[in-house]
C-alpha positions in Angstrom: 0.0 0.0 0.0 1.4 3.4 -0.9 1.6 6.2 1.6 -1.2 8.3 -0.1 -3.6 5.3 0.0 -2.7 4.6 3.6 -3.3 8.2 4.6 -6.7 8.1 2.9 -7.6 4.9 4.7 -6.6 6.3 8.0 -8.6 9.5 7.5 -11.7 7.4 6.5 -11.3 5.0 9.4 -10.8 7.7 11.9 -13.9 9.4 10.6 -16.0 6.2 11.0 -14.6 5.6 14.5 -15.4 9.2 15.4 -19.0 8.8 14.3 -19.2 5.7 16.5 -18.1 7.8 19.5 -20.8 10.4 18.7 -18.4 12.9 17.0 -19.2 14.3 13.7 -17.5 12.3 10.9 -16.1 15.4 9.2 -14.7 16.6 12.6 -12.9 13.2 13.0 -11.6 13.3 9.4 -10.2 16.8 9.8 -8.6 15.8 13.0 -7.1 12.7 11.3 -5.7 14.8 8.5 -4.1 17.2 10.9 -2.7 14.2 13.0 -0.9 12.7 10.0 0.3 16.0 8.5 3.7 17.2 9.8 3.0 20.9 9.1 0.1 23.1 10.0 -2.5 23.4 7.2 -4.7 26.3 6.0 -8.5 26.0 5.7 -8.1 25.9 2.0 -5.7 23.0 2.1 -8.0 21.1 4.4 -11.0 21.8 2.1 -9.0 20.6 -0.9 -7.7 17.4 0.7 -11.0 16.3 2.2 -13.3 17.8 -0.5 -15.4 19.7 2.0 -17.0 23.2 1.8 -15.5 26.3 3.4 -18.5 26.5 5.8 -18.0 22.9 6.9 -14.3 23.3 7.3 -14.6 26.5 9.3 -17.3 25.0 11.6 -15.4 21.8 12.1 -12.1 23.7 12.9 -14.0 25.8 15.4 -15.4 22.6 17.0 -11.9 21.0 17.1 -10.4 24.1 18.7 -13.3 24.1 21.2 -12.5 20.5 22.1 -8.8 21.5 22.6 -7.7 19.1 19.8 -6.5 21.7 17.3 -4.6 25.0 17.6 -4.8 27.9 15.3 -1.4 29.3 14.3 -0.4 32.5 12.6 2.7 32.8 10.5 4.5 36.2 10.5 3.8 38.2 7.3 0.8 36.0 6.3 -2.9 36.6 6.6 -3.9 33.0 6.4 -4.6 31.0 9.5 -3.0 27.6 9.9 -4.2 24.7 12.0 -2.2 22.1 13.8 -3.1 19.0 15.9 -1.1 17.8 18.8 0.4 14.4 17.8 0.8 13.1 21.3 -1.8 10.3 21.6 -1.8 10.5 25.5 -2.6 14.2 25.3 -5.3 13.6 22.8 -6.9 10.8 24.9 -6.8 13.0 28.0 -8.3 16.0 26.2 -11.1 13.8 24.7 -11.8 12.3 28.1 -11.8 15.8 29.7 -14.3 17.1 27.1 -16.6 14.0 27.2 -16.5 14.2 31.0 -17.6 17.9 30.9 -20.3 17.3 28.2 -21.7 13.9 29.2 -20.6 12.6 32.6 -20.8 15.8 34.7 -24.5 16.6 33.6 -25.7 13.0 34.3 -24.0 13.0 37.7 -25.8 16.2 38.6 -29.1 14.7 37.6 -28.4 11.4 39.4 -27.4 13.3 42.6 -30.8 15.0 42.4 -32.7 11.8 41.7 -31.1 9.9 44.6 -32.7 12.5 47.0 -36.2 11.5 45.9 -38.2 10.4 48.9 -40.6 7.5 48.9 -41.8 4.4 50.7 -39.0 1.9 50.8 -41.7 -0.9 50.9 -43.1 0.3 47.6 -41.5 -2.0 44.9 -41.7 0.8 42.3 -39.9 3.3 44.5 -37.4 0.6 45.7 -36.5 -0.4 42.1 -36.2 3.2 41.0 -34.1 4.2 44.0 -31.7 1.1 43.7 -31.2 1.7 40.0 -30.5 5.4 40.3 -28.2 4.9 43.3 -26.3 2.1 41.6 -25.9 4.1 38.3 -24.8 7.2 40.3 -22.2 5.1 42.2 -20.9 3.7 38.9 -20.8 7.2 37.3 -18.9 8.6 40.2 -16.4 5.7 40.0 -15.9 6.4 36.3 -15.5 10.1 37.2 -12.8 9.3 39.8 -11.0 7.1 37.2 -11.1 9.9 34.7 -9.8 12.4 37.2 -6.9 10.0 37.9 -6.2 9.7 34.2 -6.4 13.5 33.6 -3.8 14.1 36.4 -1.6 11.1 35.6 1.5 10.7 33.5 1.0 8.0 30.8 3.5 5.5 32.1 2.2 5.7 35.7 -1.5 5.4 34.5 -1.0 2.3 32.3 1.3 0.7 34.9 -1.5 1.1 37.5 -4.2 -0.3 35.1 -2.0 -3.3 34.2 -1.6 -4.1 37.9 -5.4 -4.2 38.3 -5.7 -6.9 35.6 -2.9 -9.1 36.8 
């Protein structure tokens, strides 16, 4: 397989994977392109390489910047904006975890905390089932949150070393 074909396959695969994770396919493809490109790219270069519109490219780049996965760079003497993705996979994983935590886990924990305070008759099977389910899910969510917090603070070698110890 030639490099150009391999790059295209990676971009397409990253796009499919991103959509499985609930991320826009184009967002994942732009991120993939920037991951495998050594130099920062302009919006026009991204549009050309991925065959996407300017509006789609601009919106996608804004989203990637919002996720903390892409940085905008300016080059002295040029008016064009350049975009660059961090290539460190540990940094990427931590940033995605941080954003997903903020967007998904934090809101559900807030709701579950509120729902665990619902009062009812513990002898009522409907209340007992509701209360147990909500309490158990809340406990799991908080354990996931603690794990994410550990990951976000940890260095890569320490984190994976700790995880491997758990599974031995």
